[in-house]
C-alpha positions in Angstrom: 35.4 6.9 17.5 35.9 10.0 15.5 36.3 10.8 11.8 39.7 12.3 11.3 40.6 15.3 9.1 40.2 13.1 6.0 36.9 11.6 7.2 38.6 8.3 8.1 37.8 6.5 11.3 40.3 6.8 14.1 40.5 4.7 17.2 38.7 5.9 20.3 40.8 7.0 23.3 38.7 5.0 25.7 37.5 1.4 25.9 34.1 2.5 27.0 31.3 3.7 24.6 30.9 7.5 24.3 27.6 8.1 26.0 27.8 11.8 25.8 29.6 12.6 22.6 32.0 15.5 22.4 32.3 17.3 19.1 35.2 16.4 16.8 37.8 19.1 16.4 39.9 18.4 13.3 43.0 20.6 12.9 41.8 24.0 11.9 42.9 27.5 10.9 39.6 28.9 12.2 39.4 30.6 15.6 38.7 28.3 18.5 35.2 27.8 19.7 34.0 29.3 22.9 32.9 26.7 25.4 29.1 26.4 25.9 29.8 25.7 29.5 31.1 29.3 29.9 27.8 30.7 28.6 24.5 31.0 30.4 22.1 28.3 29.2 20.1 29.4 26.1 17.5 27.7 24.0 18.9 25.8 21.0 17.0 23.9 18.3 18.6 20.7 17.2 17.6 19.2 13.8 18.4 15.6 12.9 18.8 15.5 9.1 18.5 12.2 7.3 19.7 12.1 3.7 19.7 9.4 1.0 18.4 6.4 3.0 18.6 4.1 0.0 16.6 1.4 1.9 18.9 1.5 4.9 16.3 2.1 7.6 15.0 -0.2 10.3 13.7 -0.2 13.8 17.2 0.3 15.1 17.6 3.4 12.9 14.5 4.7 14.6 15.9 3.8 18.0 19.2 5.6 17.2 17.3 8.6 16.2 15.2 8.6 19.3 18.4 8.5 21.5 19.5 11.7 19.9 16.3 13.4 21.1 16.2 16.1 18.3 13.6 18.8 18.2 12.7 18.0 14.7 13.6 15.6 11.9 14.3 16.5 8.2 14.3 13.7 5.7 15.7 14.5 2.3 14.5 11.7 0.1 15.9 8.7 -1.8 14.2 6.5 0.8 14.1 3.6 -1.6 13.1 2.7 -5.2 9.4 3.6 -4.9 9.5 1.7 -1.6 6.0 2.4 -0.2 6.4 0.2 2.9 9.7 1.9 3.9 8.3 5.4 3.4 5.5 4.4 5.7 8.1 3.3 8.3 9.9 6.6 8.1 6.6 8.5 8.2 5.8 6.7 11.5 8.7 8.0 13.5 7.2 9.9 16.5 9.0 13.2 15.9 8.0 16.5 14.4 9.2 16.0 10.8 9.4 17.4 7.3 10.1 15.2 4.2 11.2 15.9 0.6 11.1 12.9 -1.6 14.0 12.2 -4.0 14.5 10.9 -7.5 14.7 7.2 -6.4 11.3 7.6 -4.7 10.0 8.0 -8.3 12.5 5.5 -9.8 10.0 3.7 -12.1 7.7 6.6 -12.8 9.6 9.9 -13.4 11.3 9.3 -16.7 10.9 7.1 -19.8 14.0 5.2 -18.8 12.4 4.5 -15.4 9.2 3.3 -16.9 11.1 0.9 -19.1 12.7 -0.4 -15.9 9.3 -1.1 -14.5 8.2 -3.0 -17.7 11.4 -5.1 -17.6 10.8 -5.9 -13.9 7.2 -6.9 -14.7 8.2 -9.1 -17.5 10.9 -10.8 -15.3 8.4 -11.3 -12.5 7.0 -14.8 -11.9 3.6 -13.3 -11.6 2.2 -10.0 -13.0 -0.7 -10.3 -10.6 -0.7 -7.4 -8.1 1.7 -5.2 -10.1 0.8 -1.6 -9.3 -0.2 0.7 -12.1 2.4 3.3 -13.1 2.5 6.1 -10.6 0.4 4.4 -8.0 3.4 4.0 -5.6 4.3 7.7 -5.9 0.7 8.7 -5.1 0.6 6.3 -2.2 3.8 7.7 -0.7 2.6 11.3 -1.0 -0.7 10.3 0.6 1.1 8.4 3.4 3.3 11.4 4.2 0.5 13.9 3.9 1.4 17.4 5.2 4.8 16.1 6.3 5.8 16.1 2.7 6.9 19.7 1.9 8.0 19.5 -1.7 6.8 22.8 -3.1 5.3 23.5 0.3 6.4 24.3 3.8 6.0 23.4 7.5 6.1 26.0 10.2 7.4 24.6 13.5 6.0 27.4 15.5 7.3 26.1 18.9 10.9 26.0 17.4 10.7 29.4 15.6 11.6 27.8 12.3 9.8 27.4 8.9 11.1 24.7 6.6 10.4 25.3 2.9 10.6 22.5 0.5 12.4 22.7 -2.8 11.5 20.7 -5.9 10.9 17.1 -4.9 12.1 14.1 -6.8 15.0 16.1 -8.3 17.7 14.1 -10.1 19.9 17.1 -10.5 21.2 19.1 -13.5 19.6 21.5 -16.0 17.7 19.0 -18.2 13.9 19.4 -18.0 12.5 17.6 -21.1 12.8 14.1 -19.7 10.9 15.0 -16.5 8.5 17.5 -17.8 5.5 15.2 -18.0 6.1 13.9 -14.5 6.2 17.3 -12.9 3.2 18.5 -14.8 1.2 15.5 -13.7 2.3 15.2 -10.0 3.2 18.7 -9.1 1.4 21.0 -11.6 4.8 22.5 -12.6 5.6 23.1 -16.3 9.2 24.5 -16.2 12.2 25.3 -14.1 11.1 28.9 -13.9 7.7 27.9 -12.6 9.4 25.7 -10.1 11.5 28.6 -8.9 8.5 30.9 -8.7 6.6 28.3 -6.6 9.5 28.0 -4.1 9.7 31.8 -3.8 6.0 32.2 -3.2 6.0 29.6 -0.5 9.1 31.0 1.2 7.9 34.6 1.2 4.6 33.5 2.7 6.2 32.2 5.9 5.9 34.1 9.2 8.5 36.9 9.2 9.6 36.0 12.7 10.5 32.4 11.7 14.0 31.3 10.9 13.9 30.3 7.2 15.2 26.8 6.3 15.1 25.4 2.7 15.2 21.6 2.4 15.5 19.9 -1.0 16.7 16.6 -2.3 19.4 18.1 -4.5 21.3 21.3 -3.7 21.3 24.5 -5.8 23.7 25.4 -8.6 26.4 28.0 -7.6 28.3 25.9 -5.1 31.1 25.0 -7.4 31.8 23.0 -10.5 34.5 20.6 -9.4 33.9 16.9 -8.9 34.3 17.4 -5.1 32.0 20.4 -4.9 28.8 19.9 -2.9 26.8 19.3 -6.1 29.7 18.5 -8.5 29.6 15.7 -11.1 32.1 13.0 -10.1 30.9 10.1 -12.2 32.0 11.4 -15.7 34.0 14.1 -17.5 33.8 17.0 -17.7 33.4 18.1 -14.1 30.4 20.4 -13.8 27.9 21.8 -11.4 24.9 19.4 -11.1 22.8 21.5 -8.8 19.3 22.6 -9.4 19.1 26.0 -11.2 15.6 26.6 -10.1 16.6 26.3 -6.5 19.5 28.7 -7.0 17.1 31.2 -8.6 14.6 30.9 -5.8 17.3 31.4 -3.1 18.6 34.5 -4.9 15.1 36.1 -5.2 14.3 35.3 -1.5 17.6 36.9 -0.4 16.9 39.9 -2.7 13.6 40.4 -0.8 15.6 40.8 2.4 14.8 37.3 3.7 17.8 35.0 3.0 17.6 31.4 4.1 19.6 30.8 7.2 20.1 27.2 6.1 19.8 25.1 3.0 19.7 21.3 3.4 20.1 18.7 0.7 21.5 15.3 -0.3 21.6 13.4 -3.5 25.3 13.9 -4.2 27.1 11.2 -2.1 30.0 12.0 0.2 32.3 9.4 -1.3 33.5 10.4 -4.8 33.8 8.1 -7.8 37.5 7.7 -8.4 38.4 8.4 -4.8 38.3 11.3 -2.3 35.6 12.9 -0.2 33.1 15.5 -1.3 32.9 18.9 0.3 29.7 18.7 2.3 29.4 22.3 3.6 29.5 25.9 2.3 28.8 29.3 3.8 27.8 32.3 1.6 29.8 35.3 2.9 27.2 37.7 1.5 24.0 36.3 3.1 25.4 34.1 5.8 23.4 31.2 4.4 24.8 27.8 5.4 24.6 25.0 2.9 24.9 21.4 4.2 24.9 18.2 2.2 23.7 15.2 4.3 24.2 12.3 1.8 26.5 9.9 3.6 26.1 6.6 1.8 25.8 3.9 3.0 24.1 5.5 6.0 24.4 2.4 8.1 28.0 1.3 8.7 29.8 -1.0 11.1 32.5 0.2 13.4 35.0 -1.8 15.4 35.0 -0.9 19.1 37.0 -2.1 22.0 34.0 -2.6 24.2 32.3 -5.2 22.0 33.4 -8.5 20.4 31.9 -7.6 17.0 31.5 -4.5 15.0 28.7 -2.2 16.0 26.3 -0.7 13.5 26.1 3.1 13.4 23.3 5.0 11.8 24.1 8.3 10.1 22.5 11.6 11.0 23.5 15.2 10.4 22.9 17.2 13.5 22.4 20.9 13.0 22.0 23.4 15.9 20.2 26.7 15.4 20.0 29.6 17.8 18.8 33.2 17.5 18.0 32.7 13.8 21.5 31.5 12.9 23.1 28.1 12.4 25.8 27.8 15.1 27.0 24.2 14.7 26.7 21.1 12.6 28.2 17.6 12.6 27.8 14.2 11.0 27.4 11.4 13.5 27.0 7.7 13.4 24.8 6.7 16.3 24.3 3.2 17.7 20.8 1.9 18.5 20.5 1.5 22.3 18.2 -1.5 21.7 20.8 -3.2 19.5 23.5 -2.6 22.1 21.3 -4.3 24.7 20.9 -7.2 22.2 24.7 -7.4 22.1 24.8 -7.5 25.9 26.1 -3.9 26.2 24.2 -1.8 28.8 23.4 1.8 28.0 21.1 3.8 30.3 17.8 2.3 31.3 16.5 -1.1 30.4 13.6 0.4 28.4 13.6 2.5 25.2 12.9 5.7 27.1 15.7 7.8 28.4 18.5 6.1 26.4 21.6 8.2 26.1 23.1 8.5 22.6 26.2 6.4 21.8 28.2 8.1 19.0 30.5 5.7 17.2 32.0 8.2 14.8 31.6 11.9 14.0 32.8 14.8 12.0 32.2 18.4 12.8 31.4 20.4 9.6 30.4 23.8 10.9 31.3 25.9 13.9 31.0 29.5 14.9 32.9 32.0 17.0 32.5 35.7 17.7 34.7 37.7 15.4 37.8 38.9 17.2 37.0 42.6 16.6 33.6 42.1 18.2 32.0 44.2 15.5 28.6 42.5 15.6 30.0 39.6 13.4 30.4 35.9 13.6 33.2 33.7 12.2 31.4 30.8 10.6 34.0 28.1 9.8 33.1 25.2 7.5 35.0 22.0 6.8 36.1 21.2 3.2 36.5 17.4 3.2 38.3 17.1 -0.1 41.3 19.2 1.0 40.8 18.5 4.8 40.8 22.2 5.7 38.6 24.6 7.6 37.4 27.8 5.8 36.5 30.8 8.0 33.9 33.2 6.8 33.0 36.4 8.6 29.3 37.2 8.4 27.2 39.8 10.1 25.7 38.4 13.3 21.9 38.2 13.9 21.0 40.3 16.8 20.2 37.4 19.1 22.7 34.8 17.8 25.8 33.9 19.6 28.7 31.5 19.1 29.0 28.0 20.3 
């Protein structure tokens, strides 16, 4: 199954499951992609990005992830409402990973409103025995994740040639600081938006110069548009406005000004389905720096899909797959992958009878970024990104990295 140009599901062309998924190609004004089969094989890094889990993670999610066989996994927070056990499950996946926790991961701790929620829950509980002290869950999650949590930090995947820098963790978006000031001071040692930006810059500029720089944050930066359908736009109230993180935007501008622009900025928080109808734009390319911005927050991330080859709907688990080569992002697509284990439980064979070596079964997908060599061949790439709200492709010509090439 594929997502059509409006991100709606369309029927598959075949009665059999798609074991080796082909990229979706919505109608586009962008130049066609070159076939990878026409190129000599080259090393690509595939990242599986998981945004806004919101308690939708189980063993089948892990199995679906394993079937995709990514080189690394990036988790962008909102795993649950201070759900310590679920964070431990996510932390246990046997992949190289980096995690940035989101605002829901500090749901009862970060703000006065959240602490009031915790008190109400305690009062409604049949027993107060065993209630964790305020902030204990946050500290436990951070301890569980250890060095995999990169908020205000970084992780260098030396074997992949990439360094992932974490933005401000637990972000709830927007410019307001006063209601979260005490939280960030206590848990992160940060006293202001400016200090936050400086910390991100310091970490980013300390990464190995040969590494491709990726910035991962729960919420995206300001500067990507102020409409309700913009990647970080307010869609739940009027007026429409940019709800990105100003400290992240400042950090990205400083990093670029130092001659080290991020190749990729990953975030979630702002869900793909808009209040009042429509689909959010989930991608953007900066024509000046070539930085690719991708929002991974498909909610709910587990959905059921009707298929011709099963009597009941099959669950698909959302992942954003990003391909990097030669220091540049060359492709990205949203996929809903089935769990091979769950398919076997339904009596549907897929690959081996064990968990090892299972081929991915993609139930639905939407390509959001593709690249092609510029027609004039003047050391440039055409990076085309999909705007979901208007269902159109936007081509951007950017200077090519010396070793990058189109899909």
